[in-house]
mmJSON file of the N, C-alpha and C atoms, coordinates in Angstrom:
{"data_MODEL":{"atom_site":{
"group_PDB":["ATOM","ATOM","ATOM","ATOM","ATOM","ATOM","ATOM","ATOM","ATOM","ATOM","ATOM","ATOM","ATOM","ATOM","ATOM","ATOM","ATOM","ATOM","ATOM","ATOM","ATOM","ATOM","ATOM","ATOM","ATOM","ATOM","ATOM","ATOM","ATOM","ATOM","ATOM","ATOM","ATOM","ATOM","ATOM","ATOM","ATOM","ATOM","ATOM","ATOM","ATOM","ATOM","ATOM","ATOM","ATOM","ATOM","ATOM","ATOM","ATOM","ATOM","ATOM","ATOM","ATOM","ATOM","ATOM","ATOM","ATOM","ATOM","ATOM","ATOM","ATOM","ATOM","ATOM","ATOM","ATOM","ATOM","ATOM","ATOM","ATOM","ATOM","ATOM","ATOM","ATOM","ATOM","ATOM","ATOM","ATOM","ATOM","ATOM","ATOM","ATOM","ATOM","ATOM","ATOM","ATOM","ATOM","ATOM","ATOM","ATOM","ATOM","ATOM","ATOM","ATOM","ATOM","ATOM","ATOM","ATOM","ATOM","ATOM","ATOM","ATOM","ATOM","ATOM","ATOM","ATOM","ATOM","ATOM","ATOM","ATOM","ATOM","ATOM","ATOM","ATOM","ATOM","ATOM","ATOM","ATOM","ATOM","ATOM","ATOM","ATOM","ATOM","ATOM","ATOM","ATOM","ATOM","ATOM","ATOM","ATOM","ATOM","ATOM","ATOM","ATOM","ATOM","ATOM","ATOM","ATOM","ATOM","ATOM","ATOM","ATOM","ATOM","ATOM","ATOM","ATOM","ATOM","ATOM","ATOM","ATOM","ATOM","ATOM","ATOM","ATOM","ATOM","ATOM","ATOM","ATOM","ATOM","ATOM","ATOM","ATOM","ATOM","ATOM","ATOM","ATOM","ATOM","ATOM","ATOM","ATOM","ATOM","ATOM","ATOM","ATOM","ATOM","ATOM","ATOM","ATOM"],
"id":[1,2,3,4,5,6,7,8,9,10,11,12,13,14,15,16,17,18,19,20,21,22,23,24,25,26,27,28,29,30,31,32,33,34,35,36,37,38,39,40,41,42,43,44,45,46,47,48,49,50,51,52,53,54,55,56,57,58,59,60,61,62,63,64,65,66,67,68,69,70,71,72,73,74,75,76,77,78,79,80,81,82,83,84,85,86,87,88,89,90,91,92,93,94,95,96,97,98,99,100,101,102,103,104,105,106,107,108,109,110,111,112,113,114,115,116,117,118,119,120,121,122,123,124,125,126,127,128,129,130,131,132,133,134,135,136,137,138,139,140,141,142,143,144,145,146,147,148,149,150,151,152,153,154,155,156,157,158,159,160,161,162,163,164,165,166,167,168,169,170,171,172,173,174,175,176,177],
"type_symbol":["N","C","C","N","C","C","N","C","C","N","C","C","N","C","C","N","C","C","N","C","C","N","C","C","N","C","C","N","C","C","N","C","C","N","C","C","N","C","C","N","C","C","N","C","C","N","C","C","N","C","C","N","C","C","N","C","C","N","C","C","N","C","C","N","C","C","N","C","C","N","C","C","N","C","C","N","C","C","N","C","C","N","C","C","N","C","C","N","C","C","N","C","C","N","C","C","N","C","C","N","C","C","N","C","C","N","C","C","N","C","C","N","C","C","N","C","C","N","C","C","N","C","C","N","C","C","N","C","C","N","C","C","N","C","C","N","C","C","N","C","C","N","C","C","N","C","C","N","C","C","N","C","C","N","C","C","N","C","C","N","C","C","N","C","C","N","C","C","N","C","C","N","C","C","N","C","C"],
"label_atom_id":["N","CA","C","N","CA","C","N","CA","C","N","CA","C","N","CA","C","N","CA","C","N","CA","C","N","CA","C","N","CA","C","N","CA","C","N","CA","C","N","CA","C","N","CA","C","N","CA","C","N","CA","C","N","CA","C","N","CA","C","N","CA","C","N","CA","C","N","CA","C","N","CA","C","N","CA","C","N","CA","C","N","CA","C","N","CA","C","N","CA","C","N","CA","C","N","CA","C","N","CA","C","N","CA","C","N","CA","C","N","CA","C","N","CA","C","N","CA","C","N","CA","C","N","CA","C","N","CA","C","N","CA","C","N","CA","C","N","CA","C","N","CA","C","N","CA","C","N","CA","C","N","CA","C","N","CA","C","N","CA","C","N","CA","C","N","CA","C","N","CA","C","N","CA","C","N","CA","C","N","CA","C","N","CA","C","N","CA","C","N","CA","C","N","CA","C","N","CA","C","N","CA","C","N","CA","C"],
"label_alt_id":[null,null,null,null,null,null,null,null,null,null,null,null,null,null,null,null,null,null,null,null,null,null,null,null,null,null,null,null,null,null,null,null,null,null,null,null,null,null,null,null,null,null,null,null,null,null,null,null,null,null,null,null,null,null,null,null,null,null,null,null,null,null,null,null,null,null,null,null,null,null,null,null,null,null,null,null,null,null,null,null,null,null,null,null,null,null,null,null,null,null,null,null,null,null,null,null,null,null,null,null,null,null,null,null,null,null,null,null,null,null,null,null,null,null,null,null,null,null,null,null,null,null,null,null,null,null,null,null,null,null,null,null,null,null,null,null,null,null,null,null,null,null,null,null,null,null,null,null,null,null,null,null,null,null,null,null,null,null,null,null,null,null,null,null,null,null,null,null,null,null,null,null,null,null,null,null,null],
"label_comp_id":["MET","MET","MET","LYS","LYS","LYS","LYS","LYS","LYS","LEU","LEU","LEU","GLU","GLU","GLU","GLN","GLN","GLN","LEU","LEU","LEU","VAL","VAL","VAL","GLU","GLU","GLU","SER","SER","SER","LEU","LEU","LEU","GLU","GLU","GLU","SER","SER","SER","GLY","GLY","GLY","THR","THR","THR","VAL","VAL","VAL","SER","SER","SER","LEU","LEU","LEU","ASP","ASP","ASP","ASP","ASP","ASP","LEU","LEU","LEU","VAL","VAL","VAL","THR","THR","THR","LYS","LYS","LYS","TYR","TYR","TYR","GLU","GLU","GLU","GLU","GLU","GLU","GLY","GLY","GLY","MET","MET","MET","ARG","ARG","ARG","LEU","LEU","LEU","LEU","LEU","LEU","LYS","LYS","LYS","SER","SER","SER","CYS","CYS","CYS","GLN","GLN","GLN","GLY","GLY","GLY","SER","SER","SER","LEU","LEU","LEU","GLN","GLN","GLN","ALA","ALA","ALA","ALA","ALA","ALA","GLU","GLU","GLU","LEU","LEU","LEU","ARG","ARG","ARG","ILE","ILE","ILE","GLU","GLU","GLU","GLN","GLN","GLN","LEU","LEU","LEU","GLY","GLY","GLY","LYS","LYS","LYS","ARG","ARG","ARG","ASN","ASN","ASN","GLU","GLU","GLU","GLY","GLY","GLY","ASN","ASN","ASN","GLY","GLY","GLY","GLN","GLN","GLN","SER","SER","SER"],
"label_asym_id":["A","A","A","A","A","A","A","A","A","A","A","A","A","A","A","A","A","A","A","A","A","A","A","A","A","A","A","A","A","A","A","A","A","A","A","A","A","A","A","A","A","A","A","A","A","A","A","A","A","A","A","A","A","A","A","A","A","A","A","A","A","A","A","A","A","A","A","A","A","A","A","A","A","A","A","A","A","A","A","A","A","A","A","A","A","A","A","A","A","A","A","A","A","A","A","A","A","A","A","A","A","A","A","A","A","A","A","A","A","A","A","A","A","A","A","A","A","A","A","A","A","A","A","A","A","A","A","A","A","A","A","A","A","A","A","A","A","A","A","A","A","A","A","A","A","A","A","A","A","A","A","A","A","A","A","A","A","A","A","A","A","A","A","A","A","A","A","A","A","A","A","A","A","A","A","A","A"],
"label_entity_id":["1","1","1","1","1","1","1","1","1","1","1","1","1","1","1","1","1","1","1","1","1","1","1","1","1","1","1","1","1","1","1","1","1","1","1","1","1","1","1","1","1","1","1","1","1","1","1","1","1","1","1","1","1","1","1","1","1","1","1","1","1","1","1","1","1","1","1","1","1","1","1","1","1","1","1","1","1","1","1","1","1","1","1","1","1","1","1","1","1","1","1","1","1","1","1","1","1","1","1","1","1","1","1","1","1","1","1","1","1","1","1","1","1","1","1","1","1","1","1","1","1","1","1","1","1","1","1","1","1","1","1","1","1","1","1","1","1","1","1","1","1","1","1","1","1","1","1","1","1","1","1","1","1","1","1","1","1","1","1","1","1","1","1","1","1","1","1","1","1","1","1","1","1","1","1","1","1"],
"label_seq_id":[1,1,1,2,2,2,3,3,3,4,4,4,5,5,5,6,6,6,7,7,7,8,8,8,9,9,9,10,10,10,11,11,11,12,12,12,13,13,13,14,14,14,15,15,15,16,16,16,17,17,17,18,18,18,19,19,19,20,20,20,21,21,21,22,22,22,23,23,23,24,24,24,25,25,25,26,26,26,27,27,27,28,28,28,29,29,29,30,30,30,31,31,31,32,32,32,33,33,33,34,34,34,35,35,35,36,36,36,37,37,37,38,38,38,39,39,39,40,40,40,41,41,41,42,42,42,43,43,43,44,44,44,45,45,45,46,46,46,47,47,47,48,48,48,49,49,49,50,50,50,51,51,51,52,52,52,53,53,53,54,54,54,55,55,55,56,56,56,57,57,57,58,58,58,59,59,59],
"pdbx_PDB_ins_code":[null,null,null,null,null,null,null,null,null,null,null,null,null,null,null,null,null,null,null,null,null,null,null,null,null,null,null,null,null,null,null,null,null,null,null,null,null,null,null,null,null,null,null,null,null,null,null,null,null,null,null,null,null,null,null,null,null,null,null,null,null,null,null,null,null,null,null,null,null,null,null,null,null,null,null,null,null,null,null,null,null,null,null,null,null,null,null,null,null,null,null,null,null,null,null,null,null,null,null,null,null,null,null,null,null,null,null,null,null,null,null,null,null,null,null,null,null,null,null,null,null,null,null,null,null,null,null,null,null,null,null,null,null,null,null,null,null,null,null,null,null,null,null,null,null,null,null,null,null,null,null,null,null,null,null,null,null,null,null,null,null,null,null,null,null,null,null,null,null,null,null,null,null,null,null,null,null],
"Cartn_x":[4.709,5.047,5.847,6.771,7.595,6.721,5.729,4.826,4.071,3.646,2.942,3.857,5.103,6.069,6.289,6.362,6.55,5.345,4.147,2.944,2.951,3.323,3.37,4.368,5.535,6.539,5.995,5.296,4.725,3.673,2.835,1.791,2.392,3.453,4.08,4.907,5.232,6.083,5.395,4.075,3.334,3.32,3.841,3.9,2.863,1.962,0.97,-0.307,-0.898,-2.159,-3.27,-4.35,-5.461,-6.013,-6.19,-6.701,-5.748,-4.455,-3.469,-3.426,-3.597,-3.594,-4.701,-5.892,-7.025,-6.778,-6.294,-6.008,-4.955,-3.888,-2.818,-3.3,-4.147,-4.709,-5.541,-6.379,-7.207,-6.334,-5.309,-4.403,-3.695,-3.29,-2.633,-3.536,-4.797,-5.739,-5.927,-5.966,-6.075,-4.83,-3.667,-2.423,-2.356,-2.81,-2.817,-3.695,-4.876,-5.772,-5.14,-4.463,-3.782,-2.688,-1.905,-0.832,-1.411,-2.498,-3.129,-3.646,-4.218,-4.696,-3.559,-2.446,-1.278,-0.741,-0.705,-0.222,-1.132,-2.43,-3.372,-3.235,-3.057,-2.881,-1.606,-0.532,0.728,0.589,-0.088,-0.291,-1.101,-2.132,-2.957,-2.139,-1.334,-0.497,0.49,1.112,2.056,1.344,0.147,-0.636,-0.967,-1.363,-1.7,-0.478,0.665,1.897,2.264,2.074,2.353,1.457,0.185,-0.751,-0.403,0.015,0.395,1.604,2.573,3.763,3.425,2.498,2.073,1.395,0.632,-0.05,0.912,2.087,3.109,4.062,3.774,4.645,5.864,5.863,6.987,6.6,7.607,7.316,8.228],
"Cartn_y":[0.726,-0.434,-1.436,-0.919,-1.792,-2.568,-1.912,-2.571,-3.702,-3.472,-4.496,-5.69,-5.429,-6.507,-7.314,-6.622,-7.304,-8.186,-7.695,-8.484,-9.753,-9.625,-10.789,-11.819,-11.357,-12.271,-12.988,-12.248,-12.826,-13.875,-13.564,-14.5,-15.76,-15.598,-16.731,-17.597,-17.081,-17.821,-19.062,-19.034,-20.17,-20.254,-19.254,-19.282,-18.368,-17.832,-16.876,-17.628,-17.268,-17.897,-17.477,-18.219,-17.932,-16.531,-16.139,-14.797,-13.723,-13.918,-12.956,-12.959,-14.125,-14.243,-13.39,-13.492,-12.717,-11.223,-10.844,-9.436,-8.886,-9.643,-9.201,-9.138,-10.077,-10.065,-8.802,-8.486,-7.28,-6.032,-5.966,-4.818,-4.749,-5.885,-5.937,-5.438,-5.793,-5.335,-3.821,-3.271,-1.812,-1.128,-1.677,-1.103,-1.218,-2.342,-2.538,-1.494,-1.255,-0.248,1.136,1.432,2.719,2.857,1.805,1.826,1.972,1.271,1.37,2.785,3.406,4.781,5.739,5.568,6.419,6.228,4.987,4.693,5.31,5.2,5.784,7.301,7.923,9.376,9.783,9.026,9.329,9.143,8.076,7.836,8.965,9.422,10.513,11.788,12.058,13.262,13.201,12.044,11.88,12.057,11.486,11.626,13.094,13.817,15.233,16.049,15.735,16.438,16.162,14.932,14.582,15.341,15.448,16.188,17.667,18.193,19.602,19.864,18.958,19.113,18.969,18.084,17.934,19.211,19.83,21.071,22.221,22.138,23.169,22.855,21.808,21.44,20.663,20.166,19.375,17.904,17.04,15.608,14.9],
"Cartn_z":[4.852,4.055,4.9,5.702,6.543,7.524,8.095,9.046,8.352,7.119,6.354,6.1,5.759,5.54,6.82,7.957,9.237,9.567,9.258,9.5,8.657,7.397,6.51,7.042,7.45,8.008,9.242,10.087,11.302,10.958,9.971,9.569,8.957,8.189,7.519,8.47,9.635,10.567,11.131,11.181,11.707,13.221,13.895,15.361,16.009,15.227,15.718,16.092,17.234,17.642,16.678,16.682,15.779,16.007,17.268,17.562,17.041,17.283,16.788,15.268,14.679,13.226,12.612,13.171,12.666,12.863,14.032,14.317,13.364,13.159,12.267,10.82,10.426,9.075,8.863,9.834,9.731,9.642,10.47,10.431,9.083,8.58,7.279,6.164,6.215,5.19,5.261,6.474,6.612,6.043,6.355,5.837,4.32,3.784,2.335,1.652,2.2,1.623,1.678,2.766,2.893,1.841,1.666,0.658,-0.747,-1.022,-2.333,-2.581,-1.564,-1.694,-1.975,-1.287,-1.519,-2.926,-3.385,-4.731,-5.786,-5.601,-6.549,-6.597,-5.447,-5.403,-6.13,-5.94,-6.621,-8.126,-8.549,-9.978,-10.608,-9.923,-10.427,-10.558,-9.566,-9.6,-10.761,-10.965,-12.075,-13.409,-13.518,-14.745,-15.012,-13.975,-14.13,-14.528,-13.941,-14.307,-15.755,-16.198,-17.586,-18.539,-18.209,-19.061,-19.087,-17.945,-17.872,-18.771,-18.731,-19.566,-21.042,-21.392,-22.781,-23.259,-22.394,-22.737,-22.949,-22.355,-22.506,-23.647,-24.405,-25.508,-25.087,-23.865,-23.368,-23.372,-23.406,-23.351,-22.401],
"occupancy":[1.0,1.0,1.0,1.0,1.0,1.0,1.0,1.0,1.0,1.0,1.0,1.0,1.0,1.0,1.0,1.0,1.0,1.0,1.0,1.0,1.0,1.0,1.0,1.0,1.0,1.0,1.0,1.0,1.0,1.0,1.0,1.0,1.0,1.0,1.0,1.0,1.0,1.0,1.0,1.0,1.0,1.0,1.0,1.0,1.0,1.0,1.0,1.0,1.0,1.0,1.0,1.0,1.0,1.0,1.0,1.0,1.0,1.0,1.0,1.0,1.0,1.0,1.0,1.0,1.0,1.0,1.0,1.0,1.0,1.0,1.0,1.0,1.0,1.0,1.0,1.0,1.0,1.0,1.0,1.0,1.0,1.0,1.0,1.0,1.0,1.0,1.0,1.0,1.0,1.0,1.0,1.0,1.0,1.0,1.0,1.0,1.0,1.0,1.0,1.0,1.0,1.0,1.0,1.0,1.0,1.0,1.0,1.0,1.0,1.0,1.0,1.0,1.0,1.0,1.0,1.0,1.0,1.0,1.0,1.0,1.0,1.0,1.0,1.0,1.0,1.0,1.0,1.0,1.0,1.0,1.0,1.0,1.0,1.0,1.0,1.0,1.0,1.0,1.0,1.0,1.0,1.0,1.0,1.0,1.0,1.0,1.0,1.0,1.0,1.0,1.0,1.0,1.0,1.0,1.0,1.0,1.0,1.0,1.0,1.0,1.0,1.0,1.0,1.0,1.0,1.0,1.0,1.0,1.0,1.0,1.0,1.0,1.0,1.0,1.0,1.0,1.0],
"B_iso_or_equiv":[0.0,0.0,0.0,0.0,0.0,0.0,0.0,0.0,0.0,0.0,0.0,0.0,0.0,0.0,0.0,0.0,0.0,0.0,0.0,0.0,0.0,0.0,0.0,0.0,0.0,0.0,0.0,0.0,0.0,0.0,0.0,0.0,0.0,0.0,0.0,0.0,0.0,0.0,0.0,0.0,0.0,0.0,0.0,0.0,0.0,0.0,0.0,0.0,0.0,0.0,0.0,0.0,0.0,0.0,0.0,0.0,0.0,0.0,0.0,0.0,0.0,0.0,0.0,0.0,0.0,0.0,0.0,0.0,0.0,0.0,0.0,0.0,0.0,0.0,0.0,0.0,0.0,0.0,0.0,0.0,0.0,0.0,0.0,0.0,0.0,0.0,0.0,0.0,0.0,0.0,0.0,0.0,0.0,0.0,0.0,0.0,0.0,0.0,0.0,0.0,0.0,0.0,0.0,0.0,0.0,0.0,0.0,0.0,0.0,0.0,0.0,0.0,0.0,0.0,0.0,0.0,0.0,0.0,0.0,0.0,0.0,0.0,0.0,0.0,0.0,0.0,0.0,0.0,0.0,0.0,0.0,0.0,0.0,0.0,0.0,0.0,0.0,0.0,0.0,0.0,0.0,0.0,0.0,0.0,0.0,0.0,0.0,0.0,0.0,0.0,0.0,0.0,0.0,0.0,0.0,0.0,0.0,0.0,0.0,0.0,0.0,0.0,0.0,0.0,0.0,0.0,0.0,0.0,0.0,0.0,0.0,0.0,0.0,0.0,0.0,0.0,0.0],
"pdbx_formal_charge":[null,null,null,null,null,null,null,null,null,null,null,null,null,null,null,null,null,null,null,null,null,null,null,null,null,null,null,null,null,null,null,null,null,null,null,null,null,null,null,null,null,null,null,null,null,null,null,null,null,null,null,null,null,null,null,null,null,null,null,null,null,null,null,null,null,null,null,null,null,null,null,null,null,null,null,null,null,null,null,null,null,null,null,null,null,null,null,null,null,null,null,null,null,null,null,null,null,null,null,null,null,null,null,null,null,null,null,null,null,null,null,null,null,null,null,null,null,null,null,null,null,null,null,null,null,null,null,null,null,null,null,null,null,null,null,null,null,null,null,null,null,null,null,null,null,null,null,null,null,null,null,null,null,null,null,null,null,null,null,null,null,null,null,null,null,null,null,null,null,null,null,null,null,null,null,null,null],
"auth_seq_id":[1,1,1,2,2,2,3,3,3,4,4,4,5,5,5,6,6,6,7,7,7,8,8,8,9,9,9,10,10,10,11,11,11,12,12,12,13,13,13,14,14,14,15,15,15,16,16,16,17,17,17,18,18,18,19,19,19,20,20,20,21,21,21,22,22,22,23,23,23,24,24,24,25,25,25,26,26,26,27,27,27,28,28,28,29,29,29,30,30,30,31,31,31,32,32,32,33,33,33,34,34,34,35,35,35,36,36,36,37,37,37,38,38,38,39,39,39,40,40,40,41,41,41,42,42,42,43,43,43,44,44,44,45,45,45,46,46,46,47,47,47,48,48,48,49,49,49,50,50,50,51,51,51,52,52,52,53,53,53,54,54,54,55,55,55,56,56,56,57,57,57,58,58,58,59,59,59],
"auth_comp_id":["MET","MET","MET","LYS","LYS","LYS","LYS","LYS","LYS","LEU","LEU","LEU","GLU","GLU","GLU","GLN","GLN","GLN","LEU","LEU","LEU","VAL","VAL","VAL","GLU","GLU","GLU","SER","SER","SER","LEU","LEU","LEU","GLU","GLU","GLU","SER","SER","SER","GLY","GLY","GLY","THR","THR","THR","VAL","VAL","VAL","SER","SER","SER","LEU","LEU","LEU","ASP","ASP","ASP","ASP","ASP","ASP","LEU","LEU","LEU","VAL","VAL","VAL","THR","THR","THR","LYS","LYS","LYS","TYR","TYR","TYR","GLU","GLU","GLU","GLU","GLU","GLU","GLY","GLY","GLY","MET","MET","MET","ARG","ARG","ARG","LEU","LEU","LEU","LEU","LEU","LEU","LYS","LYS","LYS","SER","SER","SER","CYS","CYS","CYS","GLN","GLN","GLN","GLY","GLY","GLY","SER","SER","SER","LEU","LEU","LEU","GLN","GLN","GLN","ALA","ALA","ALA","ALA","ALA","ALA","GLU","GLU","GLU","LEU","LEU","LEU","ARG","ARG","ARG","ILE","ILE","ILE","GLU","GLU","GLU","GLN","GLN","GLN","LEU","LEU","LEU","GLY","GLY","GLY","LYS","LYS","LYS","ARG","ARG","ARG","ASN","ASN","ASN","GLU","GLU","GLU","GLY","GLY","GLY","ASN","ASN","ASN","GLY","GLY","GLY","GLN","GLN","GLN","SER","SER","SER"],
"auth_asym_id":["A","A","A","A","A","A","A","A","A","A","A","A","A","A","A","A","A","A","A","A","A","A","A","A","A","A","A","A","A","A","A","A","A","A","A","A","A","A","A","A","A","A","A","A","A","A","A","A","A","A","A","A","A","A","A","A","A","A","A","A","A","A","A","A","A","A","A","A","A","A","A","A","A","A","A","A","A","A","A","A","A","A","A","A","A","A","A","A","A","A","A","A","A","A","A","A","A","A","A","A","A","A","A","A","A","A","A","A","A","A","A","A","A","A","A","A","A","A","A","A","A","A","A","A","A","A","A","A","A","A","A","A","A","A","A","A","A","A","A","A","A","A","A","A","A","A","A","A","A","A","A","A","A","A","A","A","A","A","A","A","A","A","A","A","A","A","A","A","A","A","A","A","A","A","A","A","A"],
"auth_atom_id":["N","CA","C","N","CA","C","N","CA","C","N","CA","C","N","CA","C","N","CA","C","N","CA","C","N","CA","C","N","CA","C","N","CA","C","N","CA","C","N","CA","C","N","CA","C","N","CA","C","N","CA","C","N","CA","C","N","CA","C","N","CA","C","N","CA","C","N","CA","C","N","CA","C","N","CA","C","N","CA","C","N","CA","C","N","CA","C","N","CA","C","N","CA","C","N","CA","C","N","CA","C","N","CA","C","N","CA","C","N","CA","C","N","CA","C","N","CA","C","N","CA","C","N","CA","C","N","CA","C","N","CA","C","N","CA","C","N","CA","C","N","CA","C","N","CA","C","N","CA","C","N","CA","C","N","CA","C","N","CA","C","N","CA","C","N","CA","C","N","CA","C","N","CA","C","N","CA","C","N","CA","C","N","CA","C","N","CA","C","N","CA","C","N","CA","C","N","CA","C","N","CA","C","N","CA","C"],
"pdbx_PDB_model_num":[1,1,1,1,1,1,1,1,1,1,1,1,1,1,1,1,1,1,1,1,1,1,1,1,1,1,1,1,1,1,1,1,1,1,1,1,1,1,1,1,1,1,1,1,1,1,1,1,1,1,1,1,1,1,1,1,1,1,1,1,1,1,1,1,1,1,1,1,1,1,1,1,1,1,1,1,1,1,1,1,1,1,1,1,1,1,1,1,1,1,1,1,1,1,1,1,1,1,1,1,1,1,1,1,1,1,1,1,1,1,1,1,1,1,1,1,1,1,1,1,1,1,1,1,1,1,1,1,1,1,1,1,1,1,1,1,1,1,1,1,1,1,1,1,1,1,1,1,1,1,1,1,1,1,1,1,1,1,1,1,1,1,1,1,1,1,1,1,1,1,1,1,1,1,1,1,1]
}}}
């Protein structure tokens, strides 16, 4: 996540060459997809834990 934030700051600075801009954008998109995958996995795990607790009579 920190690397993604650093990339955004670099892109917003306006001091990056066009080639670097494209490279950093591509890297940012890869990092974003990775973060989204991690978030989805965590959400699924939380959902499964909630269902397990409901099945045990817990809330």
